[in-house]
C-alpha positions in Angstrom: 35.8 -3.2 2.0 36.7 -6.6 2.9 37.4 -9.6 0.4 34.2 -11.3 1.5 32.0 -8.4 0.3 33.2 -7.1 -2.7 31.1 -9.6 -4.9 27.6 -9.4 -6.7 25.6 -12.5 -6.8 23.0 -12.9 -9.7 20.4 -15.5 -9.2 17.8 -16.0 -12.0 14.6 -17.6 -10.5 11.3 -18.7 -12.4 8.6 -20.8 -10.7 10.7 -21.7 -7.6 7.7 -21.2 -5.1 7.5 -25.2 -4.0 11.3 -24.4 -2.6 11.2 -20.9 -1.6 11.8 -21.0 2.0 14.9 -22.9 1.6 16.0 -20.6 -1.1 15.3 -17.5 0.8 17.0 -19.0 3.6 20.2 -19.6 1.5 20.0 -16.1 -0.1 19.7 -14.4 3.3 22.9 -16.0 4.4 24.8 -14.9 1.8 23.5 -11.2 2.3 24.7 -11.5 5.6 28.2 -12.2 4.5 27.8 -9.2 2.8 27.2 -10.1 -0.7 25.1 -8.1 -2.9 22.3 -10.0 -4.1 20.5 -9.5 -7.5 17.6 -11.5 -8.0 15.8 -11.7 -11.7 12.4 -13.4 -12.3 11.7 -14.7 -15.6 8.0 -14.4 -15.7 6.9 -16.7 -13.0 3.4 -17.6 -12.8 3.5 -19.3 -9.2 4.1 -16.0 -7.3 7.9 -16.8 -6.8 8.8 -12.8 -6.6 6.3 -12.1 -3.8 8.0 -13.8 -0.8 11.7 -12.9 -2.1 10.2 -9.2 -1.9 8.7 -9.8 1.5 12.3 -11.0 2.7 13.8 -7.6 1.7 15.3 -8.7 -1.5 15.2 -6.4 -4.6 13.9 -8.7 -7.8 14.2 -7.6 -11.4 11.8 -8.8 -14.0 13.0 -10.3 -17.2 12.2 -12.4 -20.2 12.2 -16.2 -19.3 15.7 -17.8 -19.9 18.6 -17.9 -17.9 20.7 -16.0 -20.6 18.0 -13.1 -20.4 18.0 -13.1 -16.6 21.8 -13.3 -16.1 22.4 -10.5 -18.5 19.8 -8.0 -16.9 21.3 -8.9 -13.4 24.8 -8.3 -14.7 23.7 -4.9 -15.7 22.4 -4.3 -12.3 25.4 -5.4 -10.4 27.8 -2.8 -8.7 30.6 -5.0 -7.7 33.7 -5.6 -9.8 33.5 -9.6 -9.2 30.6 -11.4 -10.3 29.1 -14.7 -9.5 26.2 -16.5 -11.3 24.3 -18.8 -9.0 21.4 -21.1 -9.7 18.5 -20.8 -7.3 18.6 -24.8 -6.5 22.6 -24.5 -5.7 24.1 -24.6 -2.7 27.7 -22.9 -2.1 30.6 -24.7 -0.2 31.9 -23.0 2.8 33.8 -20.0 2.3 32.7 -19.6 -1.4 32.8 -15.7 -1.3 36.3 -15.3 0.2 37.6 -18.2 -2.4 36.1 -16.4 -5.3 37.6 -13.0 -4.5 41.1 -14.6 -3.7 41.1 -16.6 -6.7 40.5 -13.5 -8.8 42.6 -11.3 -6.9 45.8 -12.9 -8.1 45.0 -12.0 -11.9 46.5 -15.2 -13.1 42.9 -15.7 -14.3 39.8 -13.5 -14.9 36.9 -16.1 -14.3 36.3 -19.6 -12.7 33.8 -22.1 -11.5 33.6 -24.7 -8.6 33.3 -28.4 -8.9 29.7 -29.9 -8.4 27.9 -32.3 -6.6 24.5 -33.7 -7.5 22.2 -34.2 -4.7 19.7 -37.1 -4.7 19.2 -40.7 -4.2 19.7 -42.1 -7.8 22.5 -44.6 -8.1 25.0 -43.1 -10.7 24.8 -39.3 -9.8 28.4 -39.2 -8.0 29.7 -40.5 -11.2 27.7 -38.2 -13.4 29.2 -35.3 -11.3 32.7 -36.8 -11.5 32.4 -36.9 -15.3 31.4 -33.3 -15.2 34.1 -31.9 -13.2 36.6 -34.0 -15.2 35.3 -32.8 -18.7 35.4 -29.4 -17.1 38.8 -29.4 -16.5 39.8 -31.0 -19.8 37.9 -28.5 -21.9 37.8 -25.2 -20.2 34.3 -25.1 -20.4 31.7 -24.9 -17.3 28.1 -25.1 -16.9 25.9 -22.8 -14.7 25.8 -25.7 -12.0 29.2 -24.9 -11.4 28.4 -21.3 -10.1 30.5 -19.2 -12.9 32.6 -16.5 -11.4 34.5 -13.5 -13.2 35.5 -10.1 -13.2 33.3 -7.3 -14.4 36.0 -6.4 -17.2 36.3 -10.2 -18.3 32.3 -10.1 -18.7 32.4 -6.6 -20.8 35.5 -8.0 -22.8 33.4 -11.5 -23.5 30.5 -9.2 -24.8 28.4 -10.0 -22.0 26.0 -12.7 -21.1 24.7 -14.3 -24.3 21.1 -13.8 -24.6 19.9 -17.0 -25.4 17.2 -19.4 -24.1 19.6 -22.2 -23.7 23.5 -22.9 -23.6 24.3 -19.7 -22.4 26.9 -20.9 -19.8 28.5 -22.9 -22.6 28.6 -20.0 -24.9 29.9 -17.3 -22.1 32.5 -20.1 -21.0 33.9 -20.6 -24.8 34.1 -16.5 -25.1 35.8 -16.3 -21.3 38.2 -19.1 -22.3 39.7 -16.7 -25.0 40.5 -14.4 -22.0 42.3 -16.8 -19.7 41.7 -20.5 -18.7 39.2 -20.9 -16.1 40.2 -21.3 -12.1 39.0 -24.7 -11.3 38.0 -24.8 -7.7 37.7 -28.2 -6.3 35.3 -27.1 -3.3 31.8 -28.0 -4.6 28.5 -26.7 -5.2 25.6 -28.8 -4.5 23.3 -28.8 -7.2 19.5 -30.5 -7.4 19.5 -33.7 -9.0 15.5 -33.2 -9.7 15.8 -33.7 -13.3 17.8 -36.8 -13.1 15.2 -38.4 -10.2 12.4 -37.7 -12.5 13.9 -38.6 -16.5 16.5 -41.2 -15.4 19.9 -41.1 -15.5 20.7 -42.8 -19.0 18.0 -41.0 -20.3 19.2 -37.8 -19.2 22.6 -38.5 -20.2 21.8 -39.2 -23.6 19.5 -36.1 -24.0 22.1 -33.9 -22.9 24.8 -35.3 -25.0 22.5 -35.0 -28.2 21.7 -31.4 -27.3 25.5 -30.4 -26.7 26.1 -32.6 -30.3 23.6 -30.4 -32.1 24.9 -26.8 -30.5 28.5 -27.9 -31.4 27.3 -28.4 -34.9 25.5 -25.2 -35.2 22.1 -25.4 -34.4 20.3 -22.3 -32.7 19.8 -22.3 -28.9 16.1 -21.7 -29.5 15.5 -24.8 -31.7 17.3 -27.0 -28.9 15.2 -25.7 -26.3 12.4 -27.3 -27.9 13.7 -30.7 -26.7 14.8 -29.5 -23.6 12.5 -27.6 -21.5 9.5 -29.6 -19.8 6.2 -28.7 -21.1 5.0 -28.0 -17.4 6.7 -24.5 -17.6 8.6 -25.5 -14.3 11.9 -23.7 -13.7 14.1 -23.8 -16.8 17.5 -25.2 -15.8 19.6 -24.1 -18.9 22.5 -26.0 -18.5 23.6 -28.9 -19.9 25.5 -31.2 -17.4 26.9 -34.5 -18.7 
């Protein structure tokens, strides 16, 4: 098996029908590169799973919440290297090769990419730069940065935390006890839709408030009430700034 194919990619989805054509095109490209695609739907009510299944993808069903979805996907994965990819994220060129090469050195068992936030809102570049800097400083990554790890590392960390929010931060904390993260400078492009909708400074304030509450020990379930939009749209469970 080549270095480009020894990778399972876990993709949580929920209510993504509006962008499903673009999502399918990206996933098909990764499948053509030989990656194993594991898609986990979190109780969509807009028909998200149907076009994915029609495109030939196997779609698992889970409780809503990326922690639950990623945990189920990790259990279904068959390769030794795992990548957790948000449906609205675009990987850089040669991402699969970069992941497998980085993990093959044995110097670290997990990592993430830098991030670029797509959108026209002024200041998104500053936010992305700060996210990347903070991640290098703290060793904590968010799901928008496309977390990757070995299966053995995930098992040693106790698996994906099955919580409704902050599962990426909590998983980073656990993996950090095993090794420092690999911080790839190639960029994953992620959607800036929440920033566009809610405004730059409002979103920064909300994100930092939620991080502070979680650091002080509040439960993910309590914090989620302030984060998830009432519309039921896709639940982006990462805290970015």
